[in-house]
Structures are given as structure tokens and as C-alpha cells.
ZAGU-623685 format. One record per atom (N, C-alpha, C): atom name; z, y, x; residue number from 1. Coordinates in Angstrom, 2 decimals, decimal comma. Atoms other than C-alpha are relative to their C-alpha. Layout:
BEGIN
<site><atomo>CA</atomo><w>Z</w><v>Y</v><u>X</u><num>NUM</num></site>
...
//
This chain:
BEGIN
<site><atomo>N</atomo><w>-0,88</w><v>-1,70</v><u>0,86</u><num>1</num></site>
<site><atomo>CA</atomo><w>0,35</w><v>0,27</v><u>-0,22</u><num>1</num></site>
<site><atomo>C</atomo><w>-0,64</w><v>0,95</v><u>1,16</u><num>1</num></site>
<site><atomo>N</atomo><w>-0,18</w><v>-1,12</v><u>-0,88</u><num>2</num></site>
<site><atomo>CA</atomo><w>0,85</w><v>2,56</v><u>2,76</u><num>2</num></site>
<site><atomo>C</atomo><w>-1,36</w><v>0,34</v><u>0,94</u><num>2</num></site>
<site><atomo>N</atomo><w>0,94</w><v>-0,08</v><u>-0,16</u><num>3</num></site>
<site><atomo>CA</atomo><w>-2,44</w><v>1,94</v><u>4,32</u><num>3</num></site>
<site><atomo>C</atomo><w>-1,46</w><v>0,84</v><u>-1,13</u><num>3</num></site>
<site><atomo>N</atomo><w>1,19</w><v>-0,61</v><u>1,25</u><num>4</num></site>
<site><atomo>CA</atomo><w>-4,43</w><v>2,97</v><u>0,66</u><num>4</num></site>
<site><atomo>C</atomo><w>0,46</w><v>1,45</v><u>0,33</u><num>4</num></site>
<site><atomo>N</atomo><w>-0,26</w><v>-1,54</v><u>0,10</u><num>5</num></site>
<site><atomo>CA</atomo><w>-3,47</w><v>6,55</v><u>1,85</u><num>5</num></site>
<site><atomo>C</atomo><w>-1,38</w><v>0,36</v><u>0,94</u><num>5</num></site>
<site><atomo>N</atomo><w>1,06</w><v>-0,71</v><u>-1,03</u><num>6</num></site>
<site><atomo>CA</atomo><w>-6,11</w><v>6,87</v><u>4,69</u><num>6</num></site>
<site><atomo>C</atomo><w>-1,18</w><v>-0,48</v><u>-0,94</u><num>6</num></site>
<site><atomo>N</atomo><w>1,10</w><v>-0,05</v><u>0,80</u><num>7</num></site>
<site><atomo>CA</atomo><w>-8,81</w><v>5,70</v><u>2,36</u><num>7</num></site>
<site><atomo>C</atomo><w>-0,91</w><v>0,73</v><u>-0,15</u><num>7</num></site>
<site><atomo>N</atomo><w>1,13</w><v>-1,13</v><u>0,68</u><num>8</num></site>
<site><atomo>CA</atomo><w>-9,95</w><v>8,68</v><u>1,05</u><num>8</num></site>
<site><atomo>C</atomo><w>-0,51</w><v>0,83</v><u>1,40</u><num>8</num></site>
<site><atomo>N</atomo><w>0,38</w><v>-0,78</v><u>-1,55</u><num>9</num></site>
<site><atomo>CA</atomo><w>-9,96</w><v>10,32</v><u>4,90</u><num>9</num></site>
<site><atomo>C</atomo><w>-1,55</w><v>-1,20</v><u>0,32</u><num>9</num></site>
<site><atomo>N</atomo><w>0,86</w><v>1,04</v><u>-0,29</u><num>10</num></site>
<site><atomo>CA</atomo><w>-12,39</w><v>7,06</v><u>5,36</u><num>10</num></site>
<site><atomo>C</atomo><w>-1,47</w><v>0,39</v><u>-0,51</u><num>10</num></site>
<site><atomo>N</atomo><w>1,01</w><v>-0,38</v><u>0,90</u><num>11</num></site>
<site><atomo>CA</atomo><w>-14,83</w><v>8,05</v><u>2,30</u><num>11</num></site>
<site><atomo>C</atomo><w>-0,60</w><v>1,44</v><u>-0,08</u><num>11</num></site>
<site><atomo>N</atomo><w>0,35</w><v>-0,97</v><u>-0,45</u><num>12</num></site>
<site><atomo>CA</atomo><w>-14,57</w><v>11,77</v><u>3,38</u><num>12</num></site>
<site><atomo>C</atomo><w>-1,10</w><v>-0,12</v><u>1,38</u><num>12</num></site>
<site><atomo>N</atomo><w>0,40</w><v>0,02</v><u>-1,44</u><num>13</num></site>
<site><atomo>CA</atomo><w>-15,30</w><v>10,58</v><u>7,05</u><num>13</num></site>
<site><atomo>C</atomo><w>-1,84</w><v>-0,33</v><u>-0,33</u><num>13</num></site>
<site><atomo>N</atomo><w>1,03</w><v>1,08</v><u>0,21</u><num>14</num></site>
<site><atomo>CA</atomo><w>-18,42</w><v>8,50</v><u>6,10</u><num>14</num></site>
<site><atomo>C</atomo><w>-1,12</w><v>1,07</v><u>-1,10</u><num>14</num></site>
<site><atomo>N</atomo><w>0,61</w><v>-1,29</v><u>0,93</u><num>15</num></site>
<site><atomo>CA</atomo><w>-19,70</w><v>11,55</v><u>3,29</u><num>15</num></site>
<site><atomo>C</atomo><w>-0,18</w><v>0,87</v><u>0,88</u><num>15</num></site>
<site><atomo>N</atomo><w>0,70</w><v>-1,28</v><u>-0,28</u><num>16</num></site>
<site><atomo>CA</atomo><w>-19,85</w><v>14,07</v><u>5,64</u><num>16</num></site>
<site><atomo>C</atomo><w>-0,33</w><v>-0,23</v><u>1,82</u><num>16</num></site>
<site><atomo>N</atomo><w>-0,28</w><v>0,30</v><u>-1,20</u><num>17</num></site>
<site><atomo>CA</atomo><w>-20,81</w><v>12,48</v><u>8,68</u><num>17</num></site>
<site><atomo>C</atomo><w>-1,51</w><v>0,06</v><u>0,82</u><num>17</num></site>
<site><atomo>N</atomo><w>1,11</w><v>-0,42</v><u>-0,23</u><num>18</num></site>
<site><atomo>CA</atomo><w>-23,90</w><v>13,48</v><u>10,75</u><num>18</num></site>
<site><atomo>C</atomo><w>-0,20</w><v>0,80</v><u>-0,08</u><num>18</num></site>
<site><atomo>N</atomo><w>0,46</w><v>-1,56</v><u>-0,03</u><num>19</num></site>
<site><atomo>CA</atomo><w>-23,53</w><v>16,74</v><u>10,64</u><num>19</num></site>
<site><atomo>C</atomo><w>-0,60</w><v>0,91</v><u>1,15</u><num>19</num></site>
<site><atomo>N</atomo><w>1,02</w><v>-0,66</v><u>-0,90</u><num>20</num></site>
<site><atomo>CA</atomo><w>-26,28</w><v>19,28</v><u>12,49</u><num>20</num></site>
<site><atomo>C</atomo><w>1,24</w><v>0,87</v><u>0,60</u><num>20</num></site>
<site><atomo>N</atomo><w>-0,57</w><v>-0,42</v><u>-0,71</u><num>21</num></site>
<site><atomo>CA</atomo><w>-24,62</w><v>21,40</v><u>14,95</u><num>21</num></site>
<site><atomo>C</atomo><w>0,67</w><v>2,06</v><u>-0,81</u><num>21</num></site>
<site><atomo>N</atomo><w>-0,48</w><v>-0,92</v><u>0,94</u><num>22</num></site>
<site><atomo>CA</atomo><w>-23,99</w><v>24,51</v><u>12,12</u><num>22</num></site>
<site><atomo>C</atomo><w>0,84</w><v>-0,49</v><u>-0,82</u><num>22</num></site>
<site><atomo>N</atomo><w>-0,49</w><v>0,61</v><u>1,25</u><num>23</num></site>
<site><atomo>CA</atomo><w>-22,27</w><v>21,89</v><u>9,76</u><num>23</num></site>
<site><atomo>C</atomo><w>1,44</w><v>-0,53</v><u>0,66</u><num>23</num></site>
<site><atomo>N</atomo><w>-0,85</w><v>0,78</v><u>-0,89</u><num>24</num></site>
<site><atomo>CA</atomo><w>-19,60</w><v>20,71</v><u>12,53</u><num>24</num></site>
<site><atomo>C</atomo><w>1,17</w><v>0,42</v><u>-0,43</u><num>24</num></site>
<site><atomo>N</atomo><w>-1,46</w><v>-0,22</v><u>0,48</u><num>25</num></site>
<site><atomo>CA</atomo><w>-16,65</w><v>23,07</v><u>11,63</u><num>25</num></site>
<site><atomo>C</atomo><w>0,48</w><v>0,21</v><u>-1,52</u><num>25</num></site>
<site><atomo>N</atomo><w>-0,43</w><v>-0,22</v><u>1,27</u><num>26</num></site>
<site><atomo>CA</atomo><w>-17,21</w><v>23,36</v><u>8,11</u><num>26</num></site>
<site><atomo>C</atomo><w>0,23</w><v>-1,50</v><u>-0,29</u><num>26</num></site>
<site><atomo>N</atomo><w>-0,04</w><v>1,34</v><u>0,12</u><num>27</num></site>
<site><atomo>CA</atomo><w>-17,24</w><v>19,20</v><u>8,01</u><num>27</num></site>
<site><atomo>C</atomo><w>1,09</w><v>-0,13</v><u>0,16</u><num>27</num></site>
<site><atomo>N</atomo><w>-1,63</w><v>0,48</v><u>-0,89</u><num>28</num></site>
<site><atomo>CA</atomo><w>-14,26</w><v>19,17</v><u>10,21</u><num>28</num></site>
<site><atomo>C</atomo><w>1,34</w><v>0,25</v><u>-0,68</u><num>28</num></site>
<site><atomo>N</atomo><w>-1,20</w><v>-0,76</v><u>1,14</u><num>29</num></site>
<site><atomo>CA</atomo><w>-12,00</w><v>21,18</v><u>7,32</u><num>29</num></site>
<site><atomo>C</atomo><w>0,65</w><v>-0,96</v><u>-1,05</u><num>29</num></site>
<site><atomo>N</atomo><w>-0,35</w><v>0,87</v><u>0,60</u><num>30</num></site>
<site><atomo>CA</atomo><w>-12,19</w><v>18,89</v><u>5,04</u><num>30</num></site>
<site><atomo>C</atomo><w>0,52</w><v>-1,50</v><u>0,11</u><num>30</num></site>
<site><atomo>N</atomo><w>-1,20</w><v>1,57</v><u>-0,50</u><num>31</num></site>
<site><atomo>CA</atomo><w>-11,21</w><v>15,71</v><u>7,40</u><num>31</num></site>
<site><atomo>C</atomo><w>1,20</w><v>0,47</v><u>0,33</u><num>31</num></site>
<site><atomo>N</atomo><w>-0,71</w><v>-0,02</v><u>-0,29</u><num>32</num></site>
<site><atomo>CA</atomo><w>-8,47</w><v>17,46</v><u>8,47</u><num>32</num></site>
<site><atomo>C</atomo><w>0,86</w><v>0,33</v><u>-1,28</u><num>32</num></site>
<site><atomo>N</atomo><w>-0,55</w><v>-0,08</v><u>0,91</u><num>33</num></site>
<site><atomo>CA</atomo><w>-7,08</w><v>18,68</v><u>5,36</u><num>33</num></site>
<site><atomo>C</atomo><w>0,46</w><v>-1,13</v><u>-1,37</u><num>33</num></site>
<site><atomo>N</atomo><w>-0,78</w><v>0,77</v><u>0,49</u><num>34</num></site>
<site><atomo>CA</atomo><w>-7,19</w><v>15,02</v><u>3,98</u><num>34</num></site>
<site><atomo>C</atomo><w>0,91</w><v>-0,86</v><u>0,90</u><num>34</num></site>
<site><atomo>N</atomo><w>-1,12</w><v>0,89</v><u>-1,39</u><num>35</num></site>
<site><atomo>CA</atomo><w>-5,24</w><v>13,77</v><u>7,29</u><num>35</num></site>
<site><atomo>C</atomo><w>0,65</w><v>0,81</v><u>-0,31</u><num>35</num></site>
<site><atomo>N</atomo><w>-1,32</w><v>-0,52</v><u>0,05</u><num>36</num></site>
<site><atomo>CA</atomo><w>-2,96</w><v>16,39</v><u>6,54</u><num>36</num></site>
<site><atomo>C</atomo><w>0,80</w><v>-0,55</v><u>-1,06</u><num>36</num></site>
<site><atomo>N</atomo><w>-0,16</w><v>0,76</v><u>1,54</u><num>37</num></site>
<site><atomo>CA</atomo><w>-2,42</w><v>15,11</v><u>3,00</u><num>37</num></site>
<site><atomo>C</atomo><w>0,61</w><v>-1,29</v><u>-0,13</u><num>37</num></site>
<site><atomo>N</atomo><w>-0,39</w><v>1,03</v><u>-0,35</u><num>38</num></site>
<site><atomo>CA</atomo><w>-1,85</w><v>11,87</v><u>4,07</u><num>38</num></site>
<site><atomo>C</atomo><w>1,11</w><v>-0,29</v><u>1,13</u><num>38</num></site>
<site><atomo>N</atomo><w>-1,42</w><v>-0,33</v><u>-0,72</u><num>39</num></site>
<site><atomo>CA</atomo><w>0,61</w><v>12,81</v><u>6,92</u><num>39</num></site>
<site><atomo>C</atomo><w>0,94</w><v>0,28</v><u>-1,13</u><num>39</num></site>
<site><atomo>N</atomo><w>-1,18</w><v>-1,12</v><u>1,02</u><num>40</num></site>
<site><atomo>CA</atomo><w>2,68</w><v>14,62</v><u>4,51</u><num>40</num></site>
<site><atomo>C</atomo><w>0,30</w><v>-1,75</v><u>-1,84</u><num>40</num></site>
<site><atomo>N</atomo><w>-0,57</w><v>1,36</v><u>1,30</u><num>41</num></site>
<site><atomo>CA</atomo><w>2,47</w><v>11,25</v><u>1,96</u><num>41</num></site>
<site><atomo>C</atomo><w>0,45</w><v>-0,78</v><u>0,87</u><num>41</num></site>
<site><atomo>N</atomo><w>-0,65</w><v>1,12</v><u>-0,72</u><num>42</num></site>
<site><atomo>CA</atomo><w>3,25</w><v>8,84</v><u>4,81</u><num>42</num></site>
<site><atomo>C</atomo><w>1,77</w><v>-0,15</v><u>0,82</u><num>42</num></site>
<site><atomo>N</atomo><w>-1,24</w><v>-0,57</v><u>-0,76</u><num>43</num></site>
<site><atomo>CA</atomo><w>6,29</w><v>10,65</v><u>6,01</u><num>43</num></site>
<site><atomo>C</atomo><w>0,90</w><v>-0,36</v><u>-1,49</u><num>43</num></site>
<site><atomo>N</atomo><w>-0,39</w><v>0,48</v><u>1,54</u><num>44</num></site>
<site><atomo>CA</atomo><w>7,21</w><v>11,00</v><u>2,07</u><num>44</num></site>
<site><atomo>C</atomo><w>0,89</w><v>-1,36</v><u>-0,39</u><num>44</num></site>
<site><atomo>N</atomo><w>0,05</w><v>1,36</v><u>0,27</u><num>45</num></site>
<site><atomo>CA</atomo><w>7,59</w><v>7,35</v><u>1,92</u><num>45</num></site>
<site><atomo>C</atomo><w>1,11</w><v>-0,06</v><u>1,34</u><num>45</num></site>
<site><atomo>N</atomo><w>-1,61</w><v>0,06</v><u>-1,26</u><num>46</num></site>
<site><atomo>CA</atomo><w>10,50</w><v>7,42</v><u>5,14</u><num>46</num></site>
<site><atomo>C</atomo><w>0,69</w><v>-0,12</v><u>-1,09</u><num>46</num></site>
<site><atomo>N</atomo><w>-1,09</w><v>0,49</v><u>1,35</u><num>47</num></site>
<site><atomo>CA</atomo><w>13,75</w><v>6,07</v><u>3,06</u><num>47</num></site>
<site><atomo>C</atomo><w>1,19</w><v>1,11</v><u>0,55</u><num>47</num></site>
<site><atomo>N</atomo><w>-1,11</w><v>-1,37</v><u>-0,66</u><num>48</num></site>
<site><atomo>CA</atomo><w>15,77</w><v>8,73</v><u>5,42</u><num>48</num></site>
<site><atomo>C</atomo><w>-0,51</w><v>1,20</v><u>0,30</u><num>48</num></site>
<site><atomo>N</atomo><w>0,46</w><v>-1,51</v><u>-1,01</u><num>49</num></site>
<site><atomo>CA</atomo><w>14,99</w><v>12,47</v><u>6,20</u><num>49</num></site>
<site><atomo>C</atomo><w>0,94</w><v>0,59</v><u>0,49</u><num>49</num></site>
<site><atomo>N</atomo><w>-1,09</w><v>-0,65</v><u>-0,71</u><num>50</num></site>
<site><atomo>CA</atomo><w>16,66</w><v>14,24</v><u>8,57</u><num>50</num></site>
<site><atomo>C</atomo><w>-1,18</w><v>1,59</v><u>0,45</u><num>50</num></site>
<site><atomo>N</atomo><w>0,34</w><v>-1,70</v><u>-0,09</u><num>51</num></site>
<site><atomo>CA</atomo><w>15,89</w><v>18,35</v><u>9,13</u><num>51</num></site>
<site><atomo>C</atomo><w>-1,56</w><v>-0,43</v><u>0,98</u><num>51</num></site>
<site><atomo>N</atomo><w>1,55</w><v>0,03</v><u>-0,71</u><num>52</num></site>
<site><atomo>CA</atomo><w>12,62</w><v>17,23</v><u>11,71</u><num>52</num></site>
<site><atomo>C</atomo><w>-0,59</w><v>-0,44</v><u>-1,13</u><num>52</num></site>
<site><atomo>N</atomo><w>0,82</w><v>0,38</v><u>0,86</u><num>53</num></site>
<site><atomo>CA</atomo><w>11,15</w><v>15,20</v><u>9,20</u><num>53</num></site>
<site><atomo>C</atomo><w>-0,45</w><v>0,53</v><u>-1,12</u><num>53</num></site>
<site><atomo>N</atomo><w>0,27</w><v>-0,96</v><u>1,07</u><num>54</num></site>
<site><atomo>CA</atomo><w>11,64</w><v>17,60</v><u>6,73</u><num>54</num></site>
<site><atomo>C</atomo><w>-0,42</w><v>1,36</v><u>0,53</u><num>54</num></site>
<site><atomo>N</atomo><w>0,55</w><v>-1,15</v><u>-0,63</u><num>55</num></site>
<site><atomo>CA</atomo><w>10,28</w><v>20,33</v><u>8,77</u><num>55</num></site>
<site><atomo>C</atomo><w>-1,34</w><v>-0,45</v><u>0,40</u><num>55</num></site>
<site><atomo>N</atomo><w>1,54</w><v>0,33</v><u>-0,58</u><num>56</num></site>
<site><atomo>CA</atomo><w>7,33</w><v>18,27</v><u>9,55</u><num>56</num></site>
<site><atomo>C</atomo><w>-0,55</w><v>0,04</v><u>-1,50</u><num>56</num></site>
<site><atomo>N</atomo><w>0,64</w><v>-0,32</v><u>1,05</u><num>57</num></site>
<site><atomo>CA</atomo><w>6,58</w><v>17,64</v><u>5,90</u><num>57</num></site>
<site><atomo>C</atomo><w>-0,29</w><v>0,95</v><u>-0,64</u><num>57</num></site>
<site><atomo>N</atomo><w>0,11</w><v>-1,24</v><u>0,43</u><num>58</num></site>
<site><atomo>CA</atomo><w>7,03</w><v>21,06</v><u>4,98</u><num>58</num></site>
<site><atomo>C</atomo><w>-1,43</w><v>0,88</v><u>1,11</u><num>58</num></site>
<site><atomo>N</atomo><w>0,86</w><v>-0,71</v><u>-0,87</u><num>59</num></site>
<site><atomo>CA</atomo><w>4,55</w><v>22,10</v><u>7,98</u><num>59</num></site>
<site><atomo>C</atomo><w>-1,49</w><v>-0,75</v><u>-0,49</u><num>59</num></site>
<site><atomo>N</atomo><w>1,13</w><v>0,63</v><u>0,58</u><num>60</num></site>
<site><atomo>CA</atomo><w>1,88</w><v>19,37</v><u>6,67</u><num>60</num></site>
<site><atomo>C</atomo><w>-0,25</w><v>0,55</v><u>-1,44</u><num>60</num></site>
<site><atomo>N</atomo><w>0,32</w><v>-0,17</v><u>1,44</u><num>61</num></site>
<site><atomo>CA</atomo><w>2,36</w><v>20,72</v><u>3,14</u><num>61</num></site>
<site><atomo>C</atomo><w>-0,72</w><v>1,42</v><u>-0,17</u><num>61</num></site>
<site><atomo>N</atomo><w>0,51</w><v>-0,91</v><u>0,59</u><num>62</num></site>
<site><atomo>CA</atomo><w>1,90</w><v>23,78</v><u>3,73</u><num>62</num></site>
<site><atomo>C</atomo><w>-1,41</w><v>0,43</v><u>0,94</u><num>62</num></site>
<site><atomo>N</atomo><w>1,39</w><v>-0,04</v><u>-0,36</u><num>63</num></site>
<site><atomo>CA</atomo><w>-1,19</w><v>23,57</v><u>5,96</u><num>63</num></site>
<site><atomo>C</atomo><w>-1,08</w><v>-1,15</v><u>-0,57</u><num>63</num></site>
<site><atomo>N</atomo><w>1,25</w><v>0,67</v><u>1,07</u><num>64</num></site>
<site><atomo>CA</atomo><w>-3,22</w><v>21,40</v><u>3,34</u><num>64</num></site>
<site><atomo>C</atomo><w>0,03</w><v>1,12</v><u>-0,88</u><num>64</num></site>
<site><atomo>N</atomo><w>0,62</w><v>-1,46</v><u>1,17</u><num>65</num></site>
<site><atomo>CA</atomo><w>-2,65</w><v>24,61</v><u>0,88</u><num>65</num></site>
<site><atomo>C</atomo><w>-0,53</w><v>1,08</v><u>0,80</u><num>65</num></site>
<site><atomo>N</atomo><w>0,92</w><v>-1,21</v><u>-0,74</u><num>66</num></site>
<site><atomo>CA</atomo><w>-4,00</w><v>26,83</v><u>3,76</u><num>66</num></site>
<site><atomo>C</atomo><w>-1,26</w><v>-0,72</v><u>-0,03</u><num>66</num></site>
<site><atomo>N</atomo><w>1,51</w><v>0,25</v><u>0,36</u><num>67</num></site>
<site><atomo>CA</atomo><w>-7,21</w><v>24,52</v><u>3,72</u><num>67</num></site>
<site><atomo>C</atomo><w>-0,62</w><v>-0,48</v><u>-0,88</u><num>67</num></site>
<site><atomo>N</atomo><w>0,39</w><v>0,31</v><u>1,27</u><num>68</num></site>
<site><atomo>CA</atomo><w>-7,49</w><v>23,16</v><u>0,52</u><num>68</num></site>
<site><atomo>C</atomo><w>-1,25</w><v>0,77</v><u>-0,82</u><num>68</num></site>
<site><atomo>N</atomo><w>0,93</w><v>-0,65</v><u>0,90</u><num>69</num></site>
<site><atomo>CA</atomo><w>-9,92</w><v>25,76</v><u>-0,65</u><num>69</num></site>
<site><atomo>C</atomo><w>-1,24</w><v>-0,63</v><u>0,82</u><num>69</num></site>
<site><atomo>N</atomo><w>1,78</w><v>0,17</v><u>-0,66</u><num>70</num></site>
<site><atomo>CA</atomo><w>-12,76</w><v>24,50</v><u>1,82</u><num>70</num></site>
<site><atomo>C</atomo><w>-0,50</w><v>-1,14</v><u>-1,34</u><num>70</num></site>
<site><atomo>N</atomo><w>0,80</w><v>1,03</v><u>0,75</u><num>71</num></site>
<site><atomo>CA</atomo><w>-13,58</w><v>21,70</v><u>-1,28</u><num>71</num></site>
<site><atomo>C</atomo><w>0,00</w><v>1,01</v><u>-1,14</u><num>71</num></site>
<site><atomo>N</atomo><w>0,01</w><v>-0,64</v><u>1,09</u><num>72</num></site>
<site><atomo>CA</atomo><w>-14,09</w><v>24,22</v><u>-3,70</u><num>72</num></site>
<site><atomo>C</atomo><w>-0,98</w><v>0,82</v><u>0,89</u><num>72</num></site>
<site><atomo>N</atomo><w>1,71</w><v>-0,57</v><u>-0,28</u><num>73</num></site>
<site><atomo>CA</atomo><w>-17,57</w><v>25,35</v><u>-1,78</u><num>73</num></site>
<site><atomo>C</atomo><w>-0,56</w><v>-1,17</v><u>0,35</u><num>73</num></site>
<site><atomo>N</atomo><w>1,11</w><v>0,73</v><u>-0,14</u><num>74</num></site>
<site><atomo>CA</atomo><w>-18,60</w><v>21,95</v><u>-1,66</u><num>74</num></site>
<site><atomo>C</atomo><w>-0,28</w><v>-0,72</v><u>-1,38</u><num>74</num></site>
//
């Protein structure tokens, strides 16, 4: 079940494969966004959270919210 989180990352990676030079950066942003959401989800499954893990989760969530607008373009 934990590996199921990474399926969307594979789907996005395949959908955005082989970009030309102009598309490398715009295609990298959706991949980073999905990966960040996956990292947040994986850390959320920890049984015990410390201040460090909560800080990581907050960082992942903030990063996701900063990058999620890239999906409106596509």
C-alpha cells in the first residue's frame, strides 16, 4: 500500500517523457510537485512524529502548495 503513493509519479513521468529543450523546466515542476506530495504522504504514515518530522511535513506541504498551480497550465 505504501508503494501505491508513487504510482502517480510514474504516470506523470511517462506522460511528460522526452521533452524538448523548451519544455524541460516546465515538465520538471509537475514531477517535483507529485514527488513532494508523495513524500508528505509517506511521512504522514509514521506511527510517531517528532518536531523534526512535523517540520519536514510542513515543508513538503508548503512546497506542494507553491508548485500546484503548474497543473492549471496543462
